[in-house]
N, C-alpha and C positions, 0 to 999 in steps of 0.2 A: 711642408716643403721637404720634413724628413725622411721622406717614403721616399721622395724624388731621388734625396740623396743615397740612401742603399743601394739600390742597384748600377748607380755612378760608381759608386767606391767599389762594390764588386767586378762590374769588369776594368777596372783601371787595376785589381790587384789582378784578376786572371789575365789581363793584357801583359802585363809587368814578368809576372809568373811563365808564361808561353816563352818571353824575350829569352829568361834568363834559359830557360831550360835546351831553348836554341840554337844558341850560341856555342854550346860544348858539344863535342862530337860522342863518338862511341865511345873511344877513351876514357871522354871526361875533360877534356882541354880547349881550349878556348877555339872556335873556327877559325881567326885567323886573332892575333896581337899589335897592329899597326893599319895604317890606312893613308899607303904611299906619300908622296912630299909633305903634304900635311906634320903627316908625323916627323919627319925628317928633321921638317925645319923647326919644330916643337924642342926636338932633344941637342938640337945645335945653339938653340939659344940658351936651354937650358945649361949646357957646360961650356959656355964661352963664344961660343962662335959667332953669335951673333946672327941674324936674320940671311939663312944661307943655310949650303945643303941640298935645297930641294931635289936635285940631279947630284948623284956620289962624286962625292970632289971637283963639283962646279962654283964653291964658292958662295958669293953674297946674292939673292935673289929678289925676284919681286913675280915670282911666279906666281901666286894668288895672295890674297889679302889678308893683311896685318893680325885682322883680331883675332881671331880661334886660336891661331899658332902662338899668340902672344901669352892668351888664358892658359893655355896647353903649357906653353914653356913655363910660364910660372909655376904650375901647380908639379910639374920635372924637375923647377929648382929646389923648392922648396921639401919634395918628397922623395926626392930622385927619380932619376928620369928611367923611366921604366920598369921601376920598381913597383910590387906588389901592392905595397899601399897607394904609392900613385894612380894604377891602372882602377885599384880601386875607387877612390875618389871619383876618377875620370869613366867611371860604371855609374855610380850613386848619378853622377851630372848627367850622366847621357837617360840614367833613365829619370831624372826631376825633368830633363827637356822633353821626354814623349807626352808624359803627363802633363804640363803642363800645356803641347799644342794642342792635345787631344780637349783641355778644360777649355783654351781658347776658343778653340773652334767650335765647341757646343757651347759657348757665350756668344759666340757671333751670332750663331745662328738662331739660338734666344731670342735674340731684338730683332731677327730679320724675319721673328714670327714661324719659326718650322713647328710642326706638332709634337711635343715629347715625346709621342710614339717614335715618329720618323730621327730625330737626335739619337733616340737609345740605338735605334737600332745601327743607324749609321755607327754609332761608339764602338758597339757591339763586333762589326764589319771589320772596324781600323781594330779593335782587340786582338780578335780572333781569326782574322786571317791575314797572319804576321807577313805581308811579301815584303815588307823594308825591314827585316829583322838587323841582317847583319849591317844596315848602312844606322837604321837606330842605335844600335851600341856598343857598334865597332867605328864607323868610317863618323860617325855624329860629332864622336866624343876631339875630333880635328876637326872636324874642316864642318863647314857651317851652316849646312842643310836645314838642323835643328833649330839653331839659333834661330835664320833667316825666317823659317815659320812663326815663330813665337812674332817677332818684329812685325812681320807683315798681319798680321789678324791683330795687334793692337792696334796699326793703320786703319788694319782695316773697322774695324768698333767705334773708333773716333769719327768714322765715315758714315757709319750707320746711326748715331746719332745728331747727327748734322742731316743727315736724310729723314729723321724721324722729327726733324723739328726744333730739337734742342738749339740753342745759341749758345755756343762757344764763347767764354771770356778771351779776354787776351792772351792770362798767361796762358790758356786752353788750349790755343791757339797757334801759341808759338812752339809751345809742347809737341802738339802731333805735327809743327812742321820738323821740327828737331828728330824724332822719333822716324819720320820721314826720309831724313839724311842721313840718321845711322842705318835702317834698314837697305840703305841704298848703296852704304861704305861697307858694311856685312857681306850683301850678297848684290851686285849689278842690279841682274835680271830681276830680283824682286822689287829692287825700288824702283826699276823703272816698272812694275806692277801696280805698283803703290802712288806713283807720280800718275800717272794716266787714271788709278783711280781718283783718286783726289782730285782731279783738272774736270771729271765728268759731273763731278760733288759739286764742284767749288761754282760752276757757273750759272747751273740755277738757283743752287741753295747760298752760297753766301754773297754777301754785299761788297765793292772795292775795298773796302780798306780791312774789309778778314784776308781776301783770298790773298792782298801784297804782304801782307805780316803771316798768314800761311808761306805763301811762293819764299819771302824775303829771310824768313828763319829758318827754311829748311838752305836755301841756298848759303846765307851764312854759316851756317852748322856745317855746311858738306867744306864748306870751304876751309876752315877751322882741324877738320880732320885729314882731307887732302894734301893741304900747302905740308905741314911736316913731314909724309908720308911722301912724297914728292919730292921733298929738299934732302927725305934721306936716300934717294935712289939717283940725287943728283950728283950725290957727294961720293956714294958706295959704287954703284954702279953708271955712273956716268952718262946719263938722262935723266932727267925730271919725268917717269911714268908716273901719271897721276892715278889708276888703278892697279892692272897687273899687264905685265907685258906680254902673256901668251896666247894675243888675239893671233897671230899670224899660225903656229904653231895648232892652235886650235881648228882655223880657216884650211890649214894644211891637209891634217887628220881629217876632215871630212869629206875632202873632194873627191870622186868617184869617176873617173873619164869615161868609165863605161856603163855610164848609169842612162835606163832606156833601152842597153841590149839584151836584158832578163840576164844578166848576172847576179848572182848573188850579190845582196851591199856587204855582207859580211867580209867578203873576197877581199875587198878596197879597203875596207876600213882595219882590220888583222895588220893587209901587208903595210899600209901606211903607218899605224901604230908601231910594230914591230923595227922598221924602218926608220922610222923621224924621230919617237920622241923620244929623251934621254934617259926616261927613266928605267925603260926596258932596256934598249940599246949601247951597248956599250961602241958600236959605229957612232952612231947620233950625237953620242956625246965628243967622241970624236970631229963629226962636222961642226958643233957646236965652239969646241973650243977655235977650232981652224977659221972660222967666220969671226971670232972677234968676243966671243961670249953669250949672254943667252941672249939678252937683247937684238943683240945684229943675228943670231941665230933665228930667231922668232921672224926679225923682218925681213931676213932673204925667202925666210920659208912661205911667209906670208903674200912677198912679192910676186914668186911663180905661182900663187894660188891666183892672185888677181888677173896675171895674164892668162892665166885658162881661162878665168873667168871672162873675160874681156871676149875673149877668143870662141869664146864655145856661151853664148848669153840664153838661149835658148836651154840646153843643158842644165846651165846653173840653173834655171827657175823650176827645172823638174825638181833638183834634187835639193833646192831649196824647198821644197813642195815635199818632200821626201821627206825630211830632215823633221819639219813643222807637226807635219801627218806622225811620223815615228814615236815626236813627247810624249803623244798622248797615245795612240796605238804601238806600240814597241814592238817588233818581229821578236820572235824566239828565240835569237842567236845574242840578244842585246843582254839577255839576263845576265848575262855574266857568270852563272852560279849554276850548275850543273842540274842539283836537288829541286831545285828550282824552276829551270829553265823551261817546263812548259806550263807551268803555273800561273806565273808571276807575269807574262804578257795578256793571256788571255784574263787575269782577272784586271788588272791596269788599264786593256781596252775596253770591257764591259761596263766596269766602272765610269769610265769618261763617256763611254757612249749613252748610259742613263746620265748623268752627269750634265750633257749637252742639251739634249732630249728636254732633262729640267729645265738648263737657262734659255732654251726655247722657247719653251713654255710661257713660262714666267715674261716673258717677252712679248709675244704673243698674244698674252692673257692684258695686256700694259696693268700689271699689276707691278713692274718694275721693281720690287725688290730683291732682287739679286741682280739685279744694275753692278753695282760696285764687285761681287766677286766674279762675275761674265769680264769685266773690263780687267779686272786684277788678274785672273788665270789668262787670257789672249793674249795680252802685254806681254805677262814674263814668261811668256812661252819663245815670242818671238826672235830673243837673240838664238835658239836655239837653232833658227832655219838655217843662219852661217856653219852650224858644228855640227858635229855627228851626234847628237845627243844617245847619254841613255837613262838607261829606268830612273839611279837617283838623284840628274836630275827631276823628274816629274813629282819625285817629295813634296816639291816647293806649292805645287797646287792637287797634289792627290786627296789629300784630308778634307780642303773644299768642296771638290767633285764629288767625293763618298756622300759626304752629306748631303749635296743634292738632288744624287742618284738614289739615296735612301729618302727624301723625301716623297720625289716623285714615286720611288715604291710601295711608301704608305698610303700614298693618296689612290694610286691600284689598288692596292688590298681593300681600302676601306671603299671603295666605286665598289669591286667585285661584291663584297661581303655585304652591303646595302643591296645590290639585284639578287642575290642566296636571300634574303633575309623575303627583299618582296614577292620573287618566284615563291618563296616555300606560304607566304600567309596568301597570297592566290590561291597556290593548290589547295592550302587546308581549308579556306574559303568556300572552292566548288566542291572539296570532297562532301562539307557540313553539308550545304543546298543537295549531294544526290544523297546523300544520307534522309535528309529530310527534317537534321537536326538543323539547318539553319535560320535564321530570322525569320518570322512567318510579314509575310506583308500584311499590312492591317488591311482589313472590309475596307469595301467603299462603302461612303457614311449613304442611311437611308434616305432619301428624297420623296416627301411626300405629296406624291403625283394630285395633281387640280381638274376637279372636275369639269372644268370649262373645258 
């Protein structure tokens, strides 16, 4: 056990050190100090402005889920909004999330019977090929990506227990349902993935009473979280928004009227973002005010997008397929980080390709050990077929896919090593025989000939 923990600890330390080095530029300053709308809302909460100011000067908002901004806003209130002490606490929290993500993925794949060599290889890739450094150390101080992965891994661990034949007690079943609800409230796409994984697990593995208890506890817990949030939105914004009010905006941002024409996808997205997104565009903020607020503006953009979709169903189908594929296999322009623009999409695509191969081989071999992971990955990506995904969204499934991919690589290396060893033994044996040093065959036994 100690021999197993030592490489694990060293890899985690190297991963932390790598990230601490990479978030500073050549002048020794942080690459970035904020992370968009979530940072602004957290500052507003800390300074008494309430859940507001996702876009400059736009007032109350429901643009993002409330959990992470409330946590960060509380830290800012205690240590001072944007103060060095607050940023240090957030950095420590981000590093703790990074470690927790890796440990939980490693524990999950231990339950899924992935060999330790494959798990250490997956951990090494995640630590030493840090393509999500900015997200892990800066963005996820404010956004929910890392927290969503932690919660998702917790849910997948419970699912693995059920699939391994463990009978959950009523208390543990209720806890699993509550965990699924919290995952959904923190990150709806990850919540969809966990719910889908539970459904394919519950049907063959849970008794009806257990399934009802699981689903009922999840529904009740989600209602207890959504209700006060919706009531706040109804009181402050005039509409009882249950989750987020940004769907129409995101749908419009992902629309590409020239899809299938050969025009680069980056052209449409950059044009849409520069003209429609209130965070970047002053003109978009003016349109938001003229529309009557954040909710009305998003709905207006959503109606326009749906009209285009209804008029161009085949083009939208191609667009949705392109979006879904880009979630796993991003193009270079999606990286958004010039110094990693070439490497990140390539690494993501390679890892996801190997990961899908591992999931497929697991299904074809009828082992079905990785079925919950496969369902989670495919279902989590589904909402992003409607919008333009960026690599940050892929973080929800990247670690899981990386370990699956390294399991396939480890298996291939073992098979190749076994074949090389077998060929070496055969060549050695053939060489020994040719030199006359091989084992001698026994002489045939003497038989007494009969006189008859």
